[in-house]
C-alpha positions as CSV (number, residue, x, y, z in Angstrom):
1,M,-8.8,-5.0,-18.1
2,A,-6.8,-6.5,-15.2
3,R,-3.1,-6.8,-15.3
4,G,-1.1,-9.8,-14.3
5,D,-3.2,-12.5,-15.9
6,G,-0.2,-14.7,-16.3
7,P,2.0,-16.0,-19.1
8,A,-0.9,-17.8,-20.8
9,L,-2.5,-14.5,-21.7
10,N,-3.0,-14.0,-25.4
11,P,-0.2,-11.8,-26.9
12,G,-2.7,-9.4,-28.3
13,R,-4.3,-8.9,-24.9
14,Q,-0.8,-8.6,-23.4
15,A,0.0,-5.8,-25.9
16,V,-3.3,-4.0,-25.0
17,A,-2.4,-4.2,-21.3
18,A,1.1,-2.9,-21.9
19,V,0.1,0.0,-24.2
20,W,-2.7,1.0,-22.0
21,R,-0.5,1.1,-18.9
22,I,2.0,3.3,-20.6
23,E,-0.2,5.5,-22.8
24,S,-3.6,5.7,-21.2
25,A,-3.1,9.2,-19.7
26,R,-1.8,10.6,-22.9
27,I,-4.7,9.1,-24.9
28,V,-7.4,10.4,-22.5
29,G,-5.7,13.8,-22.3
30,A,-5.5,14.1,-26.1
31,L,-9.1,13.1,-26.5
32,A,-10.1,15.6,-23.8
33,R,-8.3,18.3,-25.6
34,Y,-9.9,17.3,-29.0
35,T,-13.5,17.1,-27.6
36,G,-13.3,19.7,-24.8
37,D,-15.2,17.2,-22.6
38,F,-13.3,15.3,-19.9
39,A,-16.1,12.8,-19.1
40,L,-16.6,12.0,-22.8
41,A,-12.9,11.6,-23.4
42,E,-12.6,9.0,-20.6
43,D,-15.6,7.1,-22.0
44,L,-14.1,7.2,-25.5
45,A,-10.8,5.9,-24.3
46,Q,-12.6,3.0,-22.6
47,E,-14.5,2.2,-25.7
48,A,-11.2,2.2,-27.7
49,L,-9.7,-0.1,-25.1
50,A,-12.7,-2.5,-25.3
51,E,-12.4,-2.6,-29.1
52,A,-8.6,-3.3,-28.9
53,L,-9.3,-6.2,-26.6
54,V,-11.4,-7.7,-29.4
55,S,-9.4,-6.6,-32.4
56,W,-5.8,-7.1,-31.5
57,P,-5.9,-10.8,-30.4
58,R,-7.9,-11.5,-33.7
59,D,-6.1,-9.3,-36.2
60,G,-2.7,-8.7,-34.6
61,V,-1.1,-5.7,-32.9
62,P,-1.1,-2.6,-35.1
63,R,2.1,-0.9,-36.1
64,N,1.3,2.1,-34.0
65,P,-0.7,0.8,-31.0
66,A,-1.1,4.1,-29.2
67,G,-2.1,5.8,-32.4
68,W,-4.6,3.1,-33.1
69,L,-6.2,3.7,-29.7
70,L,-6.2,7.4,-30.2
71,T,-7.7,7.2,-33.7
72,T,-10.3,4.8,-32.6
73,G,-11.3,7.1,-29.7
74,R,-11.5,10.1,-32.1
75,R,-13.7,8.1,-34.4
76,R,-16.0,7.3,-31.5
77,A,-16.1,11.0,-30.7
78,I,-17.2,11.8,-34.3
79,D,-19.9,9.2,-34.0
80,A,-21.1,10.7,-30.7
81,F,-21.2,14.2,-32.1
82,R,-22.9,12.9,-35.3
83,R,-25.6,11.3,-33.1
84,R,-26.1,14.7,-31.4
85,S,-26.4,16.6,-34.5
86,A,-25.2,16.1,-38.1
87,R,-24.6,19.8,-38.4
88,D,-22.7,20.2,-35.1
89,E,-19.8,22.5,-35.6
90,R,-17.6,20.6,-33.3
91,Y,-18.1,17.4,-35.3
92,A,-17.2,19.3,-38.5
93,A,-14.0,20.5,-36.9
94,L,-13.1,17.1,-35.5
95,A,-13.8,15.4,-38.9
96,H,-11.6,18.0,-40.6
97,G,-8.8,17.5,-38.1
98,L,-9.0,13.7,-38.5
99,S,-8.8,13.8,-42.2
100,E,-5.7,15.9,-41.9
101,G,-4.1,13.3,-39.5
102,G,-3.5,10.8,-42.3
103,V,-6.5,8.5,-41.6
104,V,-8.9,7.8,-44.5
105,T,-12.5,8.4,-43.5
106,G,-14.3,5.0,-43.4
107,A,-11.1,3.0,-43.2
108,D,-10.7,0.2,-40.8
109,P,-9.4,1.4,-37.4
110,G,-6.5,-1.0,-37.8
111,E,-5.2,0.9,-40.8
112,V,-3.7,3.7,-38.9
113,A,-0.7,5.5,-40.3
114,D,2.5,5.5,-38.3
115,D,2.4,9.3,-38.3
116,V,-0.8,9.8,-36.3
117,P,-0.2,13.3,-34.8
118,W,0.8,13.3,-31.1
119,D,1.4,17.1,-31.0
120,P,4.7,17.0,-29.0
121,D,4.3,20.6,-27.9
122,Q,1.0,19.9,-26.1
123,I,1.0,16.2,-25.1
124,D,2.8,16.8,-21.7
125,D,0.4,19.7,-21.0
126,D,-2.5,17.2,-21.7
127,V,-1.3,14.8,-19.0
128,L,-0.7,17.7,-16.6
129,A,-4.2,19.1,-17.3
130,L,-5.5,15.6,-16.8
131,M,-4.0,15.4,-13.3
132,F,-5.3,18.9,-12.4
133,T,-8.8,18.0,-13.7
134,A,-8.9,14.7,-11.8
135,C,-7.9,16.5,-8.6
136,H,-10.2,19.5,-9.0
137,P,-11.3,20.9,-5.7
138,V,-15.0,20.5,-6.5
139,L,-14.5,16.7,-6.1
140,S,-14.2,14.9,-2.8
141,R,-10.9,13.4,-1.8
142,E,-12.2,9.9,-2.4
143,A,-13.4,10.9,-5.9
144,Q,-10.0,12.6,-6.7
145,V,-8.1,9.4,-5.8
146,A,-10.4,7.1,-7.8
147,L,-10.4,9.4,-10.8
148,T,-6.6,9.9,-10.7
149,L,-5.9,6.2,-10.5
150,R,-8.4,5.6,-13.4
151,V,-7.5,8.3,-15.9
152,V,-3.9,9.0,-15.1
153,G,-2.8,5.7,-13.6
154,G,-4.7,3.6,-16.1
155,L,-6.1,1.3,-13.4
156,T,-9.4,-0.4,-13.8
157,S,-12.3,-0.1,-11.3
158,D,-11.6,-3.6,-10.1
159,E,-7.9,-2.8,-9.4
160,I,-8.8,0.4,-7.6
161,A,-11.4,-1.4,-5.5
162,K,-9.0,-4.1,-4.6
163,A,-6.3,-1.6,-3.6
164,F,-8.6,0.3,-1.2
165,L,-10.7,-2.7,-0.1
166,V,-14.0,-1.3,-1.2
167,P,-16.6,-2.9,-3.6
168,T,-16.0,-2.3,-7.3
169,A,-19.5,-0.8,-7.5
170,T,-18.4,1.9,-5.0
171,V,-15.4,2.8,-7.1
172,Q,-17.5,2.9,-10.3
173,A,-20.1,5.1,-8.6
174,R,-17.4,7.5,-7.4
175,I,-15.9,7.8,-10.8
176,T,-19.4,8.3,-12.4
177,R,-20.3,11.0,-9.8
178,A,-16.9,12.7,-10.3
179,K,-17.4,13.0,-14.0
180,K,-20.9,14.3,-13.6
181,T,-19.7,16.8,-11.0
182,L,-17.0,18.1,-13.3
183,G,-19.6,18.4,-16.1
184,A,-22.1,20.2,-13.9
185,A,-19.5,22.6,-12.6
186,R,-18.4,23.3,-16.2
187,V,-14.8,22.5,-15.3
188,P,-12.7,23.1,-18.4
189,F,-10.1,20.6,-19.5
190,A,-7.1,22.9,-19.3
191,L,-4.2,23.8,-17.1
192,P,-5.5,26.3,-14.5
193,P,-4.3,29.9,-14.8
194,A,-0.8,30.5,-13.5
195,E,-2.0,32.3,-10.4
196,E,-4.1,29.2,-9.4
197,R,-1.7,26.6,-10.5
198,R,0.5,26.5,-7.3
199,T,-2.6,26.2,-5.0
200,R,-4.2,23.5,-7.3
201,L,-0.8,21.6,-7.5
202,G,-1.0,21.2,-3.8
203,S,-4.2,19.1,-4.2
204,V,-2.6,17.0,-6.9
205,L,0.5,16.3,-4.7
206,S,-1.8,15.5,-1.8
207,V,-3.7,12.9,-3.8
208,V,-0.4,11.2,-4.9
209,Y,0.8,11.3,-1.3
210,L,-2.4,9.7,-0.1
211,I,-2.2,6.9,-2.6
212,F,1.4,6.2,-1.6
213,T,0.6,6.3,2.1
214,E,-2.2,3.8,1.7
215,G,0.2,1.6,-0.3
216,S,3.1,1.9,2.1
217,S,1.1,1.3,5.3
218,A,-2.2,-0.2,4.5
219,S,-4.9,1.0,6.9
220,S,-6.8,-2.3,6.8
221,G,-6.6,-5.8,5.3
222,D,-4.1,-8.6,5.6
223,D,-1.1,-7.0,3.8
224,L,1.2,-4.5,5.5
225,I,2.3,-3.0,2.2
226,R,0.5,-2.8,-1.1
227,L,3.4,-2.6,-3.5
228,D,1.2,-2.0,-6.7
229,L,-0.5,1.0,-5.1
230,A,2.8,2.5,-3.7
231,A,4.5,2.0,-7.1
232,E,1.7,3.7,-8.9
233,A,2.1,6.8,-6.7
234,Q,5.8,6.8,-7.4
235,R,5.1,6.7,-11.1
236,L,2.7,9.6,-10.8
237,A,5.3,11.6,-8.8
238,R,7.9,10.9,-11.5
239,I,5.5,12.1,-14.2
240,L,4.9,15.3,-12.2
241,A,8.6,15.9,-11.7
242,R,9.1,15.8,-15.5
243,L,6.1,17.9,-16.2
244,V,6.7,20.7,-13.7
245,P,10.5,20.5,-13.0
246,D,10.6,24.0,-11.4
247,E,8.3,23.2,-8.5
248,P,10.3,22.2,-5.4
249,E,7.6,20.3,-3.6
250,V,7.1,18.0,-6.6
251,H,10.8,17.0,-6.2
252,G,10.3,16.9,-2.4
253,L,7.4,14.5,-2.7
254,L,9.3,12.3,-5.2
255,A,12.3,12.2,-2.8
256,L,10.0,11.2,0.1
257,L,8.4,8.4,-1.9
258,E,11.7,7.0,-3.2
259,L,13.4,7.1,0.2
260,T,10.4,5.5,1.9
261,A,10.0,2.8,-0.7
262,A,13.7,2.0,-0.4
263,R,13.0,0.3,2.9
264,F,10.2,-1.9,1.6
265,P,12.3,-5.0,1.0
266,A,13.3,-5.1,4.7
267,R,10.0,-4.0,6.2
268,T,8.3,-7.5,6.0
269,G,9.6,-10.9,7.0
270,P,9.2,-14.2,5.1
271,D,5.7,-14.6,6.5
272,G,4.6,-11.1,5.4
273,G,4.7,-9.8,9.0
274,P,6.2,-6.4,9.7
275,V,9.8,-6.0,10.8
276,L,10.4,-3.0,13.0
277,L,13.0,-0.4,12.0
278,E,15.5,-1.5,14.7
279,D,15.3,-5.1,13.4
280,Q,15.5,-4.5,9.7
281,D,18.5,-5.8,7.7
282,R,19.6,-2.5,6.1
283,R,21.6,-4.4,3.5
284,R,18.2,-5.2,1.9
285,W,17.3,-1.6,1.5
286,D,17.2,-0.5,-2.1
287,R,20.3,1.6,-2.6
288,S,19.3,2.8,-6.1
289,A,16.0,4.1,-4.7
290,I,18.0,5.9,-1.9
291,A,20.2,7.5,-4.6
292,R,17.2,8.6,-6.6
293,G,15.5,10.0,-3.5
294,R,18.6,11.9,-2.4
295,A,19.1,13.3,-5.9
296,A,15.4,14.5,-5.9
297,L,15.9,16.1,-2.5
298,V,18.9,18.0,-3.8
299,R,16.9,19.1,-6.8
300,A,14.1,20.3,-4.4
301,G,16.6,22.5,-2.6
302,Q,18.0,23.9,-5.8
303,V,14.7,25.0,-7.4
304,G,13.2,26.4,-4.2
305,R,13.9,28.8,-1.4
306,G,14.0,26.2,1.3
307,L,12.2,22.9,1.6
308,G,8.5,22.5,1.9
309,A,6.5,20.0,3.9
310,Y,7.2,17.1,1.6
311,G,10.9,18.1,1.3
312,V,11.3,18.1,5.1
313,Q,9.7,14.7,5.4
314,A,12.1,13.5,2.7
315,A,15.0,15.0,4.7
316,I,13.8,13.0,7.7
317,A,13.7,9.8,5.6
318,E,17.2,10.6,4.4
319,C,18.4,10.6,8.0
320,H,17.3,7.0,8.3
321,A,18.5,6.0,4.9
322,V,22.1,7.1,5.5
323,A,22.4,5.7,9.0
324,G,24.0,2.4,9.7
325,S,21.6,1.5,12.5
326,V,18.9,3.0,14.7
327,A,21.6,3.9,17.3
328,E,23.7,5.7,14.6
329,T,20.8,7.8,13.4
330,D,21.1,11.5,13.9
331,W,18.1,11.8,16.1
332,D,18.8,15.4,17.2
333,R,18.5,16.4,13.5
334,V,15.3,14.3,13.1
335,V,13.8,16.2,16.1
336,V,14.7,19.6,14.6
337,L,13.2,18.5,11.2
338,Y,10.0,17.4,12.9
339,E,9.8,20.8,14.6
340,A,10.2,22.5,11.2
341,L,7.6,20.2,9.7
342,G,5.2,21.0,12.6
343,R,5.4,24.7,11.7
344,L,4.9,24.0,7.9
345,A,2.2,21.4,8.3
346,P,1.0,21.2,11.9
347,S,-0.9,18.0,12.7
348,P,-1.3,15.6,15.6
349,V,0.5,12.9,13.6
350,V,3.5,15.1,13.1
351,E,3.6,15.8,16.8
352,L,3.4,12.1,17.6
353,N,6.3,11.3,15.3
354,R,8.2,14.2,16.9
355,A,7.6,12.5,20.2
356,V,9.1,9.3,18.9
357,A,12.2,11.1,17.8
358,V,12.4,12.9,21.1
359,S,12.3,9.6,22.9
360,M,15.3,8.4,20.9
361,A,17.2,11.7,21.4
362,Q,16.3,12.6,25.0
363,G,14.6,9.6,26.5
364,P,11.0,8.3,27.0
365,A,10.0,10.7,29.8
366,A,10.5,13.8,27.7
367,A,8.5,12.2,24.9
368,L,5.6,11.1,27.2
369,L,5.0,14.8,28.0
370,I,4.4,15.5,24.3
371,V,2.2,12.4,23.8
372,D,0.1,13.2,26.9
373,G,-0.6,16.6,25.3
374,L,-2.1,14.9,22.2
375,A,-4.9,13.0,24.1
376,G,-7.6,14.8,22.2
377,D,-10.2,13.9,19.7
378,A,-8.0,14.1,16.6
379,L,-6.3,10.8,17.3
380,A,-9.1,9.3,19.4
381,G,-10.0,6.6,16.8
382,S,-6.4,5.8,15.8
383,H,-4.2,3.0,17.2
384,L,-1.1,5.2,16.7
385,L,-1.4,7.2,19.9
386,P,-1.9,4.2,22.3
387,T,0.8,2.3,20.5
388,V,3.4,5.0,21.0
389,R,2.2,5.7,24.6
390,G,2.3,2.1,25.4
391,E,5.9,1.8,24.2
392,L,7.0,4.8,26.2
393,L,5.4,3.5,29.3
394,R,7.0,0.1,28.8
395,R,10.4,1.8,28.6
396,L,9.7,3.7,31.8
397,G,8.9,0.5,33.6
398,R,5.2,1.3,34.0
399,T,4.1,-2.2,32.8
400,D,0.5,-2.1,33.9
401,D,-0.2,1.2,32.2
402,A,1.7,0.0,29.1
403,R,-0.5,-3.1,29.0
404,T,-3.6,-1.0,29.1
405,E,-2.5,1.2,26.2
406,L,-1.4,-1.6,24.0
407,A,-4.7,-3.5,24.6
408,R,-6.4,-0.3,23.4
409,A,-4.1,-0.1,20.4
410,V,-5.0,-3.7,19.4
411,S,-8.7,-3.0,19.6
412,L,-8.3,0.1,17.3
413,C,-5.8,-1.4,14.7
414,G,-7.4,-2.2,11.4
415,N,-4.5,-3.9,9.7
416,A,-4.1,-7.6,10.5
417,R,-0.3,-7.6,10.3
418,E,0.2,-4.6,12.5
419,R,-2.4,-5.9,15.0
420,A,-0.4,-9.2,15.3
421,V,2.8,-7.2,16.2
422,L,0.8,-5.3,18.9
423,E,-0.6,-8.5,20.2
424,S,2.9,-9.9,20.5
425,K,4.1,-6.9,22.4
426,L,1.1,-7.2,24.7
427,A,1.8,-10.9,25.3
428,D,5.4,-10.1,26.2
429,L,4.2,-7.7,28.9
430,A,1.9,-10.3,30.3
């Protein structure tokens, strides 16, 4: 079910879209807890969704839409277990629980009482368990992303495929394989033990960060920013911040996402082309997002003993957010923060960003020494290294060398908008 079908969409279908967007994770989580089967729960929720798309436009929106979907999913679970075995003990337990929930056996699914049990003591744990299950380490990163967007974000296969510019069939195959893998590995639908939770939480945060990164700087395609994808990652981060409020890196990630997204309104021009940081109209930055990000960063410092990798990145973003211009940015602090980030999460990309900060604080010559030390295989296929090196060489007056680097960057860049900027810089050098 795609969102954004326009104002002519039937009110019943609009209601389905709205309720699914808000409640899908809680519904799938509750069904997974009831059935003990993650894959079955996701299928049941999809069946309930399909039935709602037929029933609500015809019969009207029920008084308790989320309860209607949950009850319909539980009915489908009973049907599934009945087909497996009429004497199945799990079916008997589910049927007993359903009869206690105020729903008359054999009644029409639309006749759902307003007091369908949502179990307030467990529903948040259901969503958290859903995120941990979707990001289980037995799954590939691509499968984790697809499954998280499907079962936690409520996106359809078509929407996920559009977001990552892959065929819908590829997304569907990833989700199907992921559910089969979880079943084969006998992964339980539950929060991991306390001793495993911190390690597993890192995988969840990494997936949310990856989704946001692809949304904020699309690796390919015609759009520089994919706002829907970035917004979905922000929503997931906010959910996590509510569910695990004592984890500093959850707040650090949320701060990073808010502070980064605050610059979105000024990052593209009227034609959709990128606007470089030094040329952005900072009056267009989202001040409310900056305030939320800074508050989350403060919270990260309060609940932890020092910032983690996401928190340090958020602190870097804060340096930009509070500065009146590029020249007024505290570049010395940015350099120090990148040095700290390099110790917490060493990577060639961190070093490349540190080089950019060094070029602003100490000049291009000092930065070029850092960049030249990164000319290995890790960034060999990326346009980022030749882009930065070309800019440094231009500032040093080495025009021919700069032209060579920028031409290489153009050949490696997969995003049409970014490639156009590089081509413009190359043309200026010519």
